[in-house]
N, C-alpha and C positions, 0 to 999 in steps of 0.2 A: 486592439479590438476588445470591447466590453460587451458582454452578453448578459442580459437581464434574466433572472431566474424565471420570471413569468412568461417569457417568450419561448414558445415551443417551436417556432420557425427559425431555429438556429441555422445559420448558413456559414460555411467555411470552405476553403479550397480543398481540404482533406477529409477523408472518411474517418470518423472516430473509431477507435478500437473497441471502446465500450460506450454505451449510451444509457442514460436514465431519463425516462419520460413520465412525468406526473407520478413520481414515486411517493407513496405515503406509507409510514410505518407506525404501527400501534403496539404498545406493550400493555395488554389488557385494555383499560379505558384511556390510557395515556397516549396522546397523539404526538409521537416523537419526531416524525419527519412529515413535512407538509408540501405536497405537490412539487417535488424537487425535479428539475430538469438540468442535466449536466452531461457533458461530453468528456471522455478520457481519450487522449491521443497517444499513439505509439511514439517511442523515441523521445518522450517528454516526461518531466516530473510535474504532477499536479498536486499542489498543497491545499489541504483543507484546514482552514483556520477559524477561530471563533472562541468565545468564552466556554468554560466548562458546562457540560450538559446541553450544548446547543445542537447536537445531532451529528457531529463530525464522525465519531467512531461508529455510530449506528449506520450511517451511510456507507462507510468503508466496509463494514461487515455484510452489507447487502450485496457487495460486488462479488463475493464468492460464497454467498449463502451461509455464512457463519451464524446468522440469526436463526437459521433452521434449528439450532440447538437450544433455543430459548422457547419454552412451551407456550408462553403468553404472547409471543411475537407474531404479528400478521403484517405481511408486506403486500401492498397493492401498487399497481402501475406496471410499467414495462422496463426491464433492464436487459440489455443485449450485449453479447460478445460476438464481434464479427457479424452483426445483424441477426444473430440467433437469440431467442428469448431464453435467458439462463434459468428462469423459473418455470419453464415448460416441464411437463411430466416426463417427457422423453429424455431430459437431460440427466446424465450420470453425474451426481454431485461429486463423487470421488475424482472423476476426470476433470470436472470443472475446477476443483481446488488444485489440481496439478497444473492446469493452465493459468490459474489466477492464484499465485502463491501468497503467503502472508508471513510477515515478521511482526512479532508482538512487542508490546511496550517493555516487558521484562524479558531478558534473554532466557530462553527455555530449552537448552540443549537436552537431548535424551541422556539418561544415565548409561551411556555406552561410550565406546572409544570415539575419538575424533573421526577416524575413518568410517566407523559404522553410522555415526550421525549423518554424514553426507551420503553414504551408500544406501541408507534405509529406503528413501523414496524410489530411486532407480530399481532397487530389488523388488519392491512390492508392485511397481508398475511394469516390470519386465523390460526395462530399457537396456539391460546389459545381459547378454547371453553367456559371456565368458569372463573370467577373472580379470584379464587384461583390459577388457572394455570397461569394467567397473572401476579399475584403477585409473583409467584415463578420465572418466567422469569425475571421480573424486579429486584428481589433480587439477583438472580444468576449473571445477567449481571453487576449490580453495584458492586457486590463483586469481580467478575473477573477483573473489571476495577479499582479496588482498591479505590472505592469511597463510598462504603456502610456505613462504620463507620462514615464518615464525613457528610452524608446527611440523614441517616435513620430516624431522627426526624423531617425532614422538606421536605418530599417528595412532599408536595403540594405547595411548593414555586417555583417561576419561575427559570428555568434553566439559564436564562440570569443574575440572581442575583449572581451566583457563580463567584469565581475568574477565571482568564484566564486558569490556569492549571486544575482547577476542571471542567471548561466547556469542555476542550479538553478530559478529561477522561470521561465526560458524553457523548461526541460524540462517543468515543470508545465503551462505554457501549451500546449506541444506535445501533452501527454497529454490535456488538456481539449478540444483542437480537434476530436477525432473523436467528441465527445459521449459519453464513457464513463458507465457507471453506478457503477463501482467504481474507486477509485484506490489502488494499492499503493505504499507508500513504504518503501524499504529504507535506513534510517538516512540520511534526506535532509539532515541537518544536520551529519554527523560531519566533513565536510571544510570547514565554514564557521566564520567568526569569530562572536563573540557577537551582534554587530549584525545580521549576515545571518541568523543562527539565529532571532533574535526576529522578523524579517520573515517567515520561512517559517512560524513558529508562528502568527503573526497570520493568515497566508494560509490555513493549515489550518483555523483557527477559522472563517474566512469561508466556506470551501468545504464544510464539513461539512453545511450545510443543503441541499446539492445532490447530494452523492455519498455512497456508503458509502466510508469511508477506513480503510485498515489500515496502520499504521505500525510498523516494527521500530525500536526504539531501545535503546541501551545506557544512556541517561540516564533514571533513574527520575523525576527532576524534570521532564523533558520529558513523559514519559508522564502524570504527574499533572496537568501544565498543559493538555495538548491533548486528552486522550482521555476518553470516557465509559465505555468498557469496557476492561478490562485482562486479558490472558492471560499467566500466568507459566509459562514452559517451563524444564525442568531435565532434562538428559541424555536428550533425545528425548521426554520425557513432558510432557503438559500437566497441570501440578500443580493449578492453580486458575484459574478464570475468573469474572469478575463485574463489578459496577459498580466503576469506578476508585476512588471514594471508599472503598468497603468494602475493596477489596484493600489499599489503603495505610493504612487506619486500623484495620481489624479483620479481618486475614487469617485464614482458617479452618485453613490448613495450616501446620504448623511450618516446612516448607521455605520457604514464601512469607515467613513472618515473619522467618526468618533472613536471607533475601536482602534484604528491604526494610530491615532494620536494619543491613545491612552486614557480617554475619558471614562472608559469602563473596561472590564476584562474579567 
């Protein structure tokens, strides 16, 4: 299935978890995203690919309103989570970011213990009333992030003392701990070595059955390995969106084909 960006009559057998319709983003006078239409599905990984400065990360940050923190940024159009407009004045942004978690390019654990890094979100959102409930959330989150066996005997040591790959998995555990529905990943492996990258990719594959995952990546090989849907951005436009296999083997747009074959990047 290939879905063209200009087509607002997108049809599918499933209801999207998140939808973007005619989304435009401006940074001052700069038009960063132009009429983007895109669906995000539960239990799948959607990869956002394209050259630097094409709008991938800008779009990702729209999905949990991280662009709200940029004074010059204006977002127009409709973005929904379970058919509810996430830019509505009635939306609690703190709760939205609990439902739509984010993992950044550079691992950014808090200067706290491993335990407290994971427990921080559940504490502030009131998800655990007793210590043993919090213990269970920390254990489950670290286990899902593939980190429990490596840190179970040093939960009171600082998260910043871990290796880069472990820190990134700790950040994923921290995101999981508040029971999100969507996980956004902004180039989560760009600062990691190949071994750590492989572990994160394995983790993404394991997590996709529980969350809708959106990943920005500069690596087309990574997009092909981890995602089921791929969206190709160029100069603020969503050029093409569809099944990853189709995008990489039979792209419908010349610009997509040129990018996939390395004619520019």
